[in-house]
C-alpha positions as CSV (number, residue, x, y, z in Angstrom):
1,M,-70.6,-97.5,51.4
2,V,-67.7,-98.7,49.3
3,A,-64.2,-97.5,50.3
4,E,-61.9,-96.8,47.4
5,T,-58.4,-98.2,47.7
6,A,-55.4,-96.4,46.3
7,N,-53.5,-97.9,43.4
8,P,-50.2,-99.2,44.9
9,I,-48.4,-98.3,41.6
10,M,-49.3,-94.6,42.0
11,G,-47.4,-94.7,45.4
12,F,-44.2,-95.8,43.7
13,L,-44.5,-93.6,40.6
14,P,-42.8,-90.6,42.2
15,W,-39.9,-92.8,43.3
16,L,-39.6,-94.3,39.8
17,V,-39.5,-90.8,38.3
18,I,-36.8,-89.7,40.8
19,L,-34.7,-92.8,40.1
20,G,-35.0,-92.2,36.3
21,L,-33.9,-88.6,36.7
22,I,-30.9,-89.7,38.8
23,Y,-29.9,-92.2,36.1
24,F,-30.1,-89.8,33.2
25,L,-28.6,-86.8,35.0
26,M,-25.8,-88.4,37.0
27,I,-25.1,-92.1,36.3
28,R,-25.3,-92.1,32.5
29,P,-23.0,-89.0,31.9
30,Q,-20.4,-90.4,34.3
31,Q,-20.4,-93.7,32.4
32,K,-19.9,-91.8,29.1
33,R,-16.9,-89.8,30.6
34,D,-15.4,-93.1,32.0
35,Q,-15.7,-94.7,28.5
36,E,-14.1,-91.7,26.8
37,R,-11.2,-91.6,29.3
38,Q,-10.6,-95.4,28.8
39,Q,-10.6,-94.9,25.1
40,M,-8.1,-92.1,25.4
41,L,-5.8,-94.3,27.6
42,D,-6.1,-97.2,25.1
43,E,-5.1,-94.9,22.2
44,L,-2.0,-93.4,23.8
45,S,1.1,-93.7,21.6
46,V,4.8,-93.0,21.8
47,G,5.4,-89.3,21.2
48,D,2.1,-88.1,22.6
49,E,2.4,-85.0,24.9
50,V,0.3,-85.6,28.0
51,V,-0.6,-84.2,31.4
52,T,-0.7,-86.4,34.5
53,I,-3.3,-86.2,37.2
54,G,-0.5,-84.5,39.3
55,G,0.0,-81.8,36.7
56,I,3.3,-83.1,35.2
57,H,3.6,-82.4,31.5
58,G,5.7,-84.7,29.4
59,T,6.1,-86.8,26.3
60,I,5.5,-90.5,26.2
61,K,8.8,-92.4,25.3
62,A,7.7,-96.0,25.9
63,L,4.4,-97.9,26.4
64,R,3.8,-101.2,28.1
65,E,0.6,-103.0,29.0
66,E,-0.1,-101.2,32.3
67,D,2.5,-98.5,32.5
68,L,4.5,-96.0,30.4
69,T,7.7,-94.0,30.5
70,L,7.3,-90.2,30.4
71,Q,10.1,-87.8,29.5
72,V,9.6,-84.6,31.5
73,A,13.0,-83.0,30.8
74,E,16.2,-83.9,29.0
75,K,17.5,-87.1,30.6
76,V,14.6,-87.2,33.1
77,L,12.3,-90.2,32.6
78,L,9.4,-91.2,34.9
79,T,7.7,-94.6,34.8
80,M,4.0,-94.4,35.8
81,N,0.8,-96.3,35.6
82,R,-1.4,-95.4,32.5
83,N,-4.2,-94.4,34.9
84,A,-2.0,-91.5,36.1
85,I,-2.6,-89.8,32.7
86,A,-5.3,-87.1,32.9
87,G,-5.3,-86.3,29.2
88,L,-3.4,-85.0,26.2
89,Q,-1.8,-81.6,26.4
90,S,-3.9,-80.5,23.4
91,E,-7.1,-81.1,25.5
92,Y,-5.8,-78.6,28.1
93,G,-5.0,-75.8,25.6
94,E,-1.3,-76.2,26.0
95,E,1.0,-75.4,23.1
96,G,3.9,-77.5,24.5
97,E,7.4,-76.2,25.5
98,G,8.1,-72.6,24.8
99,A,4.4,-71.6,25.0
100,G,4.3,-67.8,25.0
101,A,7.8,-67.4,23.7
102,T,8.3,-65.3,20.6
103,D,10.6,-65.9,17.7
104,D,12.3,-62.5,17.5
């Protein structure tokens, strides 16, 4: 009687499929979001209206290599790291100052 041996590759196949799913459902989308965020941070310019990760809304007044100056009110300037910017106000559906006010 000849005993049949199992193919060792078939034992690893389910694990390879699981790892492939994890890559395409979790890792790859996160890399794409990180790349888009970095591109947004690189394209910031003076005058852009932004929102910080802390929820502060303001306008960029000066840009340097790693940080920027944000005007949040008249005569109120904050210096912060570029990585503190969550995104542009337009991405958050904000209309800027006076949103909701009418011109009667």
